[in-house]
N, C-alpha and C positions, 0 to 999 in steps of 0.2 A: 664239364660244364656244357659243352655244345650239345651233347646227347640229352642232358637234362632240359635244355631250352627246347629241343625238339618235342620232348614230352609235354612241356608246359603249353606250347602252341597247339599241340594235338588235343590236349584236354580242353582248350578254349575254342575248339572247332576251327582252327586255322586250316586252310586248304592248300593242297599241292606243296607239301612241306619237303624241303630238300636240305640235307646236310652234306656239304662239300668239304673235303680236305684239300686245301689250297696251299699247304705248308711248303711244298716244293716249288711253287710258282708265284707266290705272293710275298713281298718283303714286309708287309705290315700286319698280317694275320695268318693263323693256322687253319681256321675253319670259318665257313660262311653258313649261316642258317637262313634259308629263304622260305617265306610263306606268303600266302594270300589271305586277305580278309574281304568279305563281300560288301562291307559298308564302312563309312567313317567310324561309326560306333564300334564295329567289330575290330577295326584297326586299332582304335584307342584301347579297347579291352585287351587285345593281344599284347600290346606294348606294356600296359599297366601290369598285367599278370607276369610277364617276363621280369620286369623291373622289381616287383614286389617279392616274387618267389626267389629270384637269384640273391636279392639282398637278404632275405630271411634265412635261406638255407645255406648260402655260401658266403655271406657277409661281403658281397662284392657289388659295387655300384658301377654303372656304365661310365666310362671315361668321357664319352661324348655322345650326344644325341642330335640327330639332324632330321628335318622334315616334320610334317604335321599330318594327322589323319585326313583332314579336308583336302590336302594336296595329293593324297593317294600313295604316299610312301613315308616310311620312317626307318631310320637306321640307328641301331644301338651299338656302340663301339665298346666292347669289353676287352680291348687290346688284342688278345689272341683269337677271340671269337667276335665276328661281326654278324649282327642280326639284321636282316632286311625284311621288312613287313610292307607288302605292296597291295594295291588294288590289282585285280587281274589285268586291267588295261596297261597300267604302268609297268607291271612285271614283264609283259610281252614287249613293251616299248624298250625298256632297258636291257632285256634279254641277257641277264648276267650268266645264265647257264652257257650261253654261247661264248661270252667274253672269257669265262673261266672254264672252258671246256676241257682243259688239261687237268683240272682238279679231279680228284677221285670221289665218286658218289659213295657216301657211307650209308645214308639212309634216304629213302624216298617214300613218302606217305601221300597217297593220292586220294 
C-alpha cells in the first residue's frame, strides 16, 4: 500500500516524495510517505487522490485525518502507513526526515 501511495502522489505531481520504513523504530506505523505540494489546491488534490484511489483499489479508508490544505499540512493515517502531505515550508519546519533518520529510505523521488 505504501508503494502504491507513492505512485499516486507521483502521478499527481507531488514533489520530493519519500517512502520511509520506520517499522523498527516507530510503535504506531511501519511506513511514512512524505511529499510536498506547491499550493493549497495541489495539497487538496494530492490528499483527494490518495483517499479515492486507496478506497477504490484497496477498499481501505483512512483511520484518521488531520490538518488542512490552507494550513500547509495534512496527515492521512492508514494504521501501518502514515501519509504526510506538506507545503515545502512546513516540511522543512517539521523536518520529519531528521526526526525519523533511523528509518530506512525505500523510495525517493525528487
